[in-house]
C-alpha positions as CSV (number, residue, x, y, z in Angstrom):
1,M,-4.9,39.5,54.9
2,T,-5.2,36.3,52.9
3,A,-7.3,38.1,50.2
4,A,-4.7,40.9,49.9
5,L,-1.9,38.4,49.6
6,S,-3.8,36.5,46.9
7,A,-4.5,39.7,45.0
8,R,-0.9,40.7,45.1
9,W,0.2,37.2,43.8
10,W,-2.2,37.4,40.9
11,R,-0.9,40.8,39.9
12,A,2.7,39.6,40.0
13,E,1.8,36.8,37.5
14,R,0.4,39.3,35.0
15,G,1.9,38.7,31.5
16,S,3.3,35.2,32.2
17,V,0.8,33.5,29.8
18,T,2.1,35.8,27.0
19,A,5.7,34.9,27.8
20,E,4.9,31.2,27.8
21,A,3.0,31.5,24.5
22,V,6.0,33.3,22.9
23,L,8.3,30.6,24.1
24,L,6.1,27.6,23.0
25,T,4.9,28.9,19.6
26,P,8.2,28.2,17.7
27,V,8.3,24.7,19.2
28,L,4.8,24.0,18.1
29,V,5.4,25.4,14.6
30,I,8.5,23.2,14.2
31,L,6.5,20.2,15.3
32,L,3.8,21.0,12.8
33,V,6.4,21.3,10.0
34,F,7.9,17.9,10.8
35,V,4.5,16.3,10.8
36,A,3.7,18.0,7.4
37,V,7.0,16.7,6.0
38,V,6.3,13.1,7.1
39,V,2.7,13.2,5.8
40,H,3.9,14.7,2.5
41,R,6.6,12.1,2.0
42,G,4.1,9.3,2.6
43,V,1.5,10.7,0.2
44,D,4.1,11.5,-2.4
45,A,5.6,8.0,-2.2
46,R,2.1,6.4,-2.6
47,L,1.3,8.6,-5.6
48,R,4.6,7.8,-7.3
49,L,4.2,4.1,-6.6
50,D,0.7,4.1,-8.2
51,D,2.3,5.8,-11.3
52,A,5.1,3.3,-11.4
53,A,2.6,0.4,-11.3
54,H,0.6,2.0,-14.2
55,Q,3.8,2.4,-16.3
56,A,4.8,-1.1,-15.5
57,A,1.4,-2.5,-16.5
58,R,1.5,-0.6,-19.8
59,A,5.0,-1.9,-20.6
60,A,4.0,-5.4,-19.8
61,S,0.9,-5.1,-22.0
62,L,3.2,-4.4,-25.0
63,Q,5.1,-7.7,-24.7
64,R,4.4,-10.9,-26.5
65,T,5.2,-13.5,-23.8
66,P,4.6,-13.7,-20.0
67,A,8.4,-13.8,-19.4
68,A,9.0,-10.7,-21.4
69,A,6.1,-9.0,-19.8
70,A,7.5,-9.8,-16.3
71,A,10.9,-8.5,-17.3
72,A,9.5,-5.3,-18.8
73,S,7.3,-4.5,-15.9
74,E,10.1,-5.0,-13.4
75,A,12.5,-2.8,-15.4
76,T,9.9,-0.1,-15.9
77,A,8.8,0.0,-12.3
78,T,12.3,0.2,-11.0
79,A,13.3,2.9,-13.4
80,A,10.1,4.9,-12.8
81,L,10.6,4.9,-9.0
82,A,14.3,5.8,-9.4
83,R,13.3,8.8,-11.7
84,A,10.7,9.9,-9.2
85,G,13.2,9.9,-6.4
86,V,11.4,7.3,-4.2
87,V,14.0,5.5,-2.1
88,C,13.0,1.9,-1.8
89,R,14.8,-0.5,0.5
90,G,13.1,-3.4,-1.2
91,I,11.0,-3.5,-4.3
92,A,8.9,-6.5,-5.6
93,V,7.1,-6.5,-8.9
94,N,4.6,-9.3,-9.6
95,T,3.1,-9.6,-13.1
96,A,0.1,-11.8,-13.9
97,T,-0.7,-12.3,-17.6
98,S,-1.2,-14.8,-20.3
99,A,0.0,-12.4,-23.0
100,T,-3.0,-13.2,-25.1
101,A,-4.7,-10.4,-27.0
102,G,-7.9,-9.3,-25.2
103,T,-6.7,-10.5,-21.7
104,T,-5.6,-8.3,-18.8
105,V,-2.1,-7.7,-17.5
106,V,-2.1,-7.1,-13.7
107,V,1.1,-5.7,-12.2
108,S,1.6,-5.3,-8.4
109,V,4.4,-3.2,-7.1
110,R,5.5,-3.4,-3.4
111,C,8.1,-1.0,-2.1
112,T,9.5,-0.5,1.4
113,V,9.9,3.3,1.5
114,D,12.6,4.9,3.7
115,F,11.4,7.9,5.7
116,G,14.9,8.7,6.9
117,Q,14.7,12.0,8.7
118,A,11.3,11.2,10.1
119,L,12.8,9.3,13.0
120,V,12.9,12.5,15.1
121,L,9.1,12.3,15.5
122,G,9.1,8.6,16.4
123,V,7.8,7.6,13.0
124,P,9.1,4.3,11.8
125,G,12.0,4.6,9.4
126,T,10.3,2.5,6.8
127,K,6.8,1.7,5.6
128,T,5.8,-0.9,3.1
129,L,3.5,0.5,0.4
130,S,1.9,-1.4,-2.5
131,A,0.0,-0.5,-5.7
132,S,-1.6,-2.5,-8.5
133,A,-2.5,-1.6,-12.0
134,A,-4.2,-3.4,-14.9
135,E,-4.0,-3.0,-18.6
136,I,-5.9,-4.8,-21.4
137,I,-3.7,-6.2,-24.1
138,D,-5.0,-4.7,-27.4
139,V,-7.0,-7.1,-29.5
140,F,-6.0,-5.5,-32.7
141,R,-2.2,-5.4,-32.1
142,S,-0.1,-7.0,-34.8
143,Q,0.8,-10.6,-34.3
144,S,4.3,-12.0,-34.1
145,A,5.8,-13.9,-37.1
146,A,5.0,-17.2,-35.3
147,G,1.3,-16.1,-35.0
148,G,0.8,-16.1,-38.7
149,A,-0.3,-12.5,-39.3
150,G,2.1,-9.7,-39.9
């Protein structure tokens, strides 16, 4: 009797796995899409931050004084991130240079990126990313009037 009851029970459950799979598949797909969006936003922000650091280093390498290089790198990095659509809660640009021909300008950009809609997945709302870039100041660039050559 127990075997017959067990067999009847198993036959009654036929097709339940298919119904469960049909109900769970959309939930899993939505979860996968959310994860893909979060990963994409992080990777995209990192790439755009690298690009902004390179643009800032290039702008700083064109300046004649360390103060002008710092101002140019900060303005360029801020504008590049704004054009790229990266939402930074805080941005810090550090420029290290002597502004002498043949030396290197190193620019570090630090940005606290806002992930906004990613809170649904339990991802922190912000993440601090940083990027650095270096440019060599051209040895053959023209000198300022104070430098003697024109």
